[in-house]
C-alpha positions as CSV (number, residue, x, y, z in Angstrom):
1,M,-13.3,45.7,57.1
2,K,-12.3,44.6,60.6
3,S,-8.6,45.0,61.3
4,P,-6.7,41.7,61.8
5,A,-5.8,40.5,65.2
6,V,-2.6,42.0,66.6
7,I,-0.3,39.9,68.7
8,G,3.1,40.5,70.2
9,I,6.0,38.0,70.8
10,L,8.6,38.4,73.5
11,G,11.4,36.0,73.1
12,G,14.2,35.3,75.5
13,T,15.8,32.7,77.8
14,F,13.8,34.0,80.8
15,N,16.6,32.8,83.0
16,P,14.8,33.8,85.2
17,L,11.7,35.8,84.2
18,H,11.7,39.1,86.0
19,L,9.7,42.3,86.4
20,G,11.6,44.0,83.6
21,H,10.3,41.4,81.1
22,L,6.7,41.8,82.4
23,R,6.7,45.5,82.6
24,M,8.2,45.8,79.1
25,A,5.5,43.5,77.7
26,E,2.7,45.3,79.5
27,E,3.8,48.8,78.4
28,L,4.4,47.8,74.7
29,A,1.0,46.0,74.6
30,D,-0.7,49.1,75.8
31,A,1.2,51.4,73.6
32,V,0.5,49.6,70.3
33,G,-2.8,47.9,71.2
34,L,-1.7,44.3,71.3
35,E,-4.5,41.8,72.0
36,Q,-2.1,39.1,73.1
37,V,1.6,38.8,74.1
38,R,3.2,35.4,73.8
39,F,6.3,34.7,75.9
40,M,8.5,32.4,73.9
41,P,11.4,30.8,75.8
42,A,14.4,30.0,73.7
43,A,15.8,26.5,73.8
44,H,19.3,27.1,72.3
45,P,19.9,30.8,72.0
46,P,22.4,31.5,69.2
47,H,24.0,34.6,70.7
48,R,24.5,33.5,74.3
49,A,25.5,30.6,76.5
50,E,23.1,27.8,77.1
51,P,20.9,28.5,80.2
52,E,22.2,26.6,83.2
53,V,18.7,25.6,84.4
54,S,16.5,23.3,82.5
55,S,13.8,24.4,80.0
56,A,11.2,22.9,82.3
57,H,12.2,25.2,85.1
58,R,12.3,28.2,82.8
59,V,8.8,27.3,81.5
60,A,7.5,26.9,85.0
61,M,8.8,30.4,86.0
62,V,7.2,32.0,82.9
63,E,3.9,30.3,83.7
64,L,4.0,31.6,87.3
65,G,5.0,35.1,86.2
66,I,2.4,35.6,83.6
67,A,-0.5,34.0,85.6
68,G,-3.3,36.4,86.2
69,N,-2.7,38.5,83.1
70,P,-5.3,37.4,80.5
71,R,-3.3,39.1,77.7
72,F,-0.2,37.1,78.4
73,M,0.4,33.5,77.3
74,L,3.2,31.0,77.0
75,D,4.5,29.7,73.6
76,T,6.9,26.8,73.8
77,R,7.5,26.2,70.1
78,E,11.2,27.0,70.3
79,L,11.6,24.4,73.1
80,E,10.0,21.8,70.8
81,R,12.3,22.4,67.9
82,P,15.9,21.0,67.6
83,G,18.8,23.2,66.9
84,H,19.4,26.9,67.5
85,S,16.3,29.0,68.4
86,Y,16.3,31.3,65.4
87,T,13.6,34.0,65.3
88,I,13.0,33.6,61.6
89,D,12.1,29.9,62.1
90,S,9.7,30.9,64.9
91,L,8.1,33.5,62.6
92,L,7.7,31.0,59.8
93,S,6.0,28.6,62.2
94,L,3.7,31.3,63.6
95,R,2.7,32.3,60.1
96,K,1.8,28.7,59.2
97,E,-0.3,28.6,62.4
98,L,-1.9,32.0,62.3
99,G,-2.1,32.8,58.5
100,D,-1.0,35.8,56.6
101,R,-3.5,38.4,57.9
102,V,-2.7,38.4,61.6
103,S,-0.4,41.3,62.6
104,I,2.6,40.0,64.5
105,S,4.9,42.4,66.4
106,W,8.2,41.0,67.6
107,L,9.0,42.9,70.9
108,L,12.7,43.6,71.7
109,G,14.8,46.0,73.6
110,S,17.0,48.6,71.9
111,D,20.2,46.6,72.7
112,A,18.9,43.6,70.9
113,F,17.8,45.8,68.0
114,M,21.3,47.3,67.7
115,G,22.6,43.8,67.1
116,L,19.9,42.8,64.7
117,S,22.2,42.4,61.7
118,S,23.9,39.5,63.5
119,W,20.6,37.6,63.6
120,H,20.1,34.6,61.3
121,R,18.4,35.8,58.0
122,W,17.7,39.1,59.6
123,Q,16.9,40.8,56.3
124,E,13.7,38.6,56.1
125,L,12.3,39.3,59.5
126,L,10.1,42.2,58.4
127,D,8.5,40.0,55.7
128,Y,6.8,38.2,58.6
129,C,6.4,40.7,61.5
130,H,6.7,44.2,62.7
131,L,9.5,45.1,65.1
132,V,8.5,47.0,68.2
133,V,11.6,48.3,69.9
134,A,11.5,49.4,73.5
135,Y,14.0,52.0,74.6
136,R,14.5,53.8,77.9
137,P,14.1,57.5,78.0
138,G,17.4,59.4,77.9
139,P,19.3,62.2,76.1
140,A,20.8,59.9,73.4
141,E,18.8,59.1,70.3
142,I,18.7,55.4,69.4
143,H,19.6,56.3,65.8
144,A,23.0,57.6,66.8
145,D,24.1,54.1,68.1
146,L,23.0,52.1,65.0
147,S,25.2,50.7,62.4
148,P,24.8,52.3,58.9
149,E,22.8,49.3,57.6
150,L,20.3,49.4,60.5
151,R,20.1,53.2,60.3
152,S,19.1,52.7,56.7
153,L,16.6,50.0,57.5
154,L,15.0,52.2,60.2
155,G,14.8,55.1,57.8
156,K,12.9,53.0,55.3
157,R,10.7,51.1,57.7
158,Q,10.0,53.2,60.8
159,T,6.5,54.4,61.5
160,H,5.5,56.9,64.2
161,D,1.9,55.8,64.0
162,S,1.1,52.6,66.0
163,A,-2.2,52.2,64.1
164,R,-0.2,51.1,61.1
165,L,0.8,47.9,63.0
166,H,-2.9,47.0,62.9
167,Q,-3.3,47.8,59.2
168,K,-0.6,45.5,57.9
169,P,0.6,42.1,59.1
170,A,4.3,42.9,58.9
171,G,6.9,45.4,57.6
172,H,7.1,48.3,60.1
173,I,9.5,49.3,62.8
174,Y,8.0,51.2,65.8
175,L,10.0,52.7,68.6
176,Q,8.4,53.1,72.0
177,D,9.9,54.6,75.2
178,I,9.2,52.6,78.3
179,T,9.8,52.9,82.1
180,A,13.5,52.6,82.9
181,L,13.8,49.4,85.0
182,D,17.4,48.5,85.3
183,I,16.8,44.8,86.0
184,S,18.8,42.0,84.4
185,A,18.6,38.2,84.7
186,T,22.4,38.2,84.8
187,H,22.4,40.4,87.9
188,I,19.6,38.3,89.5
189,R,21.6,35.1,89.1
190,A,24.8,36.7,90.4
191,T,23.0,38.0,93.4
192,L,21.4,34.7,94.2
193,E,24.8,33.0,93.9
194,Q,26.0,35.3,96.6
195,G,23.1,34.4,98.8
196,L,21.7,37.9,98.7
197,S,18.1,39.0,98.3
198,V,16.4,39.5,94.9
199,R,13.1,40.5,96.3
200,Y,11.2,43.1,94.3
201,L,13.2,42.3,91.1
202,L,10.9,39.4,90.1
203,P,7.4,38.2,91.0
204,D,7.0,36.7,94.4
205,N,5.8,33.4,93.1
206,V,8.8,33.1,90.7
207,L,11.1,33.8,93.7
208,A,9.3,31.2,95.7
209,Y,9.8,28.7,92.9
210,I,13.6,29.5,92.7
211,N,13.9,29.0,96.4
212,Q,11.9,25.8,96.4
213,H,14.1,24.3,93.7
214,K,17.3,25.9,94.9
215,L,18.0,27.4,91.5
216,Y,21.0,29.6,90.7
217,R,22.9,28.5,93.8
218,D,26.3,26.8,93.8
219,N,25.9,23.0,93.6
220,A,22.2,23.4,92.8
């Protein structure tokens, strides 16, 4: 029997989209054999302040940044839904759209994974997706920094075989080391506010859009 389709979801405010987002998505897609990665901008993130630029600008920057990569696509469902942008609600919506057989991998960094127990209905997430956790190579093991409840969850659900993400629609946690690119949207915004260059931190067309619309400047 043919394995079900395998897609990845990368959520975030993308305020702005930068090369760290794109490289993480590309490396994880290659590592676990994702057929598609959907970039899903959050409307009202529950764990951080509201983005200071409009959702229309953030969507435009994502569209520009992923252009030319046939594996990447934009998914705006969180922007079309009122209230906080909870991952569980997006997964329920995806399952309604895609059915129960498609394998869905939610892509996240190790910092986000360490805070997973603060997510809304976090215990239910693995009922609807796999978690693919990107971490940067280094001497410390990710396990050492986890809370006891997450260490227990990882012990029960971790797989070291990415093929298992193709064999089941949900339920596994897979850890993958990625290139260490120390790029953050917070740093990019702060640098732009100071009038300094952010070239080579984000795609040229995204930077051109930011400059065109005078985003992330005082009184913009």
